[in-house]
Every structure is written in C-alpha cells, then in structure tokens.
C-alpha positions in Angstrom: 19.6 21.7 9.1 17.4 22.5 12.2 14.4 20.6 13.7 12.0 22.7 11.7 13.4 21.8 8.3 13.7 18.2 9.5 10.1 18.1 10.7 8.8 20.0 7.6 10.8 17.2 5.5 9.2 14.3 7.6 5.8 15.8 6.8 6.4 16.2 3.1 7.8 12.6 2.7 4.7 11.2 4.8 2.4 12.4 2.4 2.1 9.7 -0.2 2.0 7.3 2.8 -0.9 9.3 4.2 -2.6 9.2 0.8 -2.3 5.7 0.6 -3.6 5.3 4.1 -6.5 7.3 3.3 -7.3 4.7 0.7 -7.0 2.0 3.2 -9.5 3.7 5.5 -11.8 4.2 2.7 -12.2 0.8 2.0 -12.8 -0.3 5.8 -16.5 -0.9 6.3 -15.7 -0.2 10.2 -12.5 1.5 11.4 -10.1 -1.5 12.3 -7.5 0.0 14.6 -5.1 -3.3 14.4 -5.1 -3.0 10.6 -4.7 0.9 10.9 -1.5 0.2 13.4 0.2 -2.3 10.9 -0.5 -0.1 7.8 1.1 2.9 10.0 4.2 0.5 11.1 4.6 -0.6 7.4 4.8 2.9 6.2 6.7 4.5 9.1 9.4 1.7 9.1 10.2 2.2 5.2 9.9 5.8 5.8 12.7 5.6 8.5 14.7 2.8 6.8 15.1 4.4 3.2 16.6 7.7 4.3 19.2 5.8 6.3 20.2 3.5 3.3 20.5 6.9 1.1 22.5 8.4 3.9 25.0 5.4 3.9 25.2 5.6 0.1 25.7 9.4 -0.1 28.2 9.2 2.7 30.5 6.8 0.2 30.4 9.6 -2.6 30.7 12.5 -0.1 34.2 13.2 -0.9 33.7 13.5 -4.7 30.7 15.9 -4.7 31.1 18.4 -1.7 31.4 21.2 -3.9 28.0 20.6 -5.6 26.2 19.4 -2.6 23.6 21.9 -2.2 22.8 21.7 -5.9 22.2 17.9 -5.6 20.1 18.5 -2.8 18.1 21.0 -4.6 17.7 19.0 -7.7 16.7 15.9 -5.7 14.0 17.9 -3.7 12.7 19.6 -6.7 12.4 16.5 -8.9 10.8 14.4 -5.8 8.5 17.5 -4.8 7.5 18.4 -8.4 6.8 14.5 -9.0 4.3 14.7 -6.3 2.7 17.9 -7.4 2.4 16.7 -10.8 0.7 13.4 -9.6 -1.6 15.2 -7.6 -2.7 17.8 -10.2 -2.7 15.3 -13.0 -4.5 12.5 -11.3 -8.2 13.5 -12.1 -9.8 10.0 -13.0 -13.0 10.2 -10.7 -14.8 7.4 -12.8 -11.9 4.8 -12.3 -13.3 2.0 -10.4 -12.3 2.2 -6.5 -10.0 -0.1 -5.6 -11.0 -2.5 -2.6 -8.8 -1.4 0.3 -10.6 -3.4 2.9 -8.4 -6.3 2.8 -4.7 -6.2 4.3 -2.5 -7.9 1.9 1.1 -7.8 3.4 2.5 -8.4 0.3 0.7 -5.5 -1.3 1.4 -3.2 1.8 5.2 -3.9 1.6 5.2 -3.1 -1.9 3.1 0.2 -1.3 5.4 1.2 1.5 8.6 0.6 -0.9 6.9 2.8 -3.5 5.9 5.5 -1.2 9.4 5.5 0.7 11.8 5.8 -2.5 11.7 9.5 -2.5 12.9 9.2 1.4 15.6 7.4 -0.3 16.9 10.5 -2.4 16.4 12.8 0.6 18.7 10.4 2.7 21.3 10.9 0.0 21.1 14.9 0.8 21.4 14.3 4.5 24.8 12.8 3.8 25.7 15.9 2.0 24.2 18.4 4.5 25.9 16.7 7.5 22.6 15.8 9.0 22.7 13.7 12.1 21.0 10.6 10.8 19.6 8.8 13.7 17.3 11.5 15.2 16.4 12.6 11.5 15.2 9.1 10.5 13.6 8.6 14.0 11.5 11.6 13.4 10.7 10.7 9.9 9.6 7.2 11.0 7.4 8.6 13.8 5.9 11.4 11.9 4.8 8.6 8.9 3.6 6.4 11.3 1.3 9.1 13.0 0.3 10.5 10.0 -0.4 7.3 8.4 -2.6 6.2 11.5 -4.5 9.5 11.2 -4.9 8.8 7.4 -6.4 5.5 8.1 -8.8 7.1 10.4 -9.7 10.0 8.0 -10.3 7.9 5.1 -12.8 5.9 7.2 -14.4 8.9 8.5 -14.5 11.6 6.1 -13.5 10.0 2.6 -11.2 10.9 0.0 -11.5 14.7 0.3 -8.2 15.3 2.0 -5.9 12.8 0.0 -5.5 15.3 -3.2 -4.5 18.3 -0.7 -2.0 16.2 1.2 -0.3 15.3 -2.1 -0.2 18.9 -3.1 1.0 19.9 0.2 3.7 17.4 0.4 5.3 18.2 -2.9 5.1 21.9 -2.0 7.1 21.4 1.2 9.7 19.3 -0.5 10.5 21.9 -3.3 10.3 24.9 -1.2 12.8 23.3 1.4 15.0 22.3 -1.7 14.8 25.9 -2.7 15.9 27.0 0.8 19.1 24.9 1.1 20.1 26.1 -2.4 19.3 29.9 -1.2 21.2 29.2 1.9 24.4 27.6 0.2 24.6 30.4 -2.4 24.5 33.1 0.4 21.2 34.7 -0.4 19.6 33.9 3.0 20.8 32.8 6.3 18.9 30.7 8.9 
C-alpha cells in the first residue's frame, strides 16, 4: 500500500473526528485555540493508537487467514465506509435541539474520541494482513486527524454546520473505494 492510499485512508478515518470537531467549533461563541488544540490532540492520538491496536491483534491471527486477507480488508472497509455513508445520508433531524458544544468536558471528549476511532481499529486489522508498515501509517493517520480536527473546530466556528454532512459522505466513500481497490488488486483485475 502506497502513500496515496494511506493518506486517503487517513482522510477517510478523520472525517468522523472532523464532523465532531465542527460541532465543537459551532458551540464556541469565540474561537478558543487552546480548546481546539486539545480537541484535535484527543482525536489525533486515538485515531493513531486504535489502528496500532488493530494491527497488533491482526498480526496474532495472520497465519490463519492470509489466504482471505483481501476479502477481510474489503468487507471491513465496506462496512465502515457504508456505515459512515448511511449515517450521513439518514441523519436528517434538522429540528433536534442543538447540543451545547462550547464546554470542554474531557470525559465526553474521551468517549467521542473512542467512538470516532473504532473504525480505525478495524483498519488496523487490515494493515496487519496487507503487511503495511505500521509506525509511519499510524503517524500519518494521527497527524492527519489532528490537523483536520483543528480545521474542523475553526470551520465550525467560522462557517457553521454546512460542511459536516459533506465530510461524512466523503469519508465513507473514500473507505469504500479503497476497500474495492484492495479487492480488485488481489483478484488481479487492476494493478497499481
């Protein structure tokens, strides 16, 4: 897996964190850079740690499932990306009361960081099967998530919720397309 694919995976995985960061920015009366950095750090660290945990788990089972690893990668990315698309396309409750995102509650932020990085755990499992170099990969995911989350806080504060929905759709589509690419490569239909 090359840098381009890893970078696209990092962007796809970052979209949930970006969307939550937009919410946090929406709730700020005035942009609080310190809060933005803390939010971005939480999301970046969790998005980096979870694929490492998934990779470690995947390495334990590698010898048993290498013959079907491309199918596992495809199914996991299809499920994760499909779930992101489903949630983005069916979450239409515009009349629901807005959540107060202006306070920085570390317990809530931890739960949000875990919730938005569960899909990264599954991607980490696919990294083990695909023999991806893990440290550069998780570093790229963590840094990408940090930067996009910081931008999300700023955008949420600056522009409102206009981009949240589109970011969720883009993230889901990216993951589904990368899953399809992995499957098609292993089946010999395409070569990159």
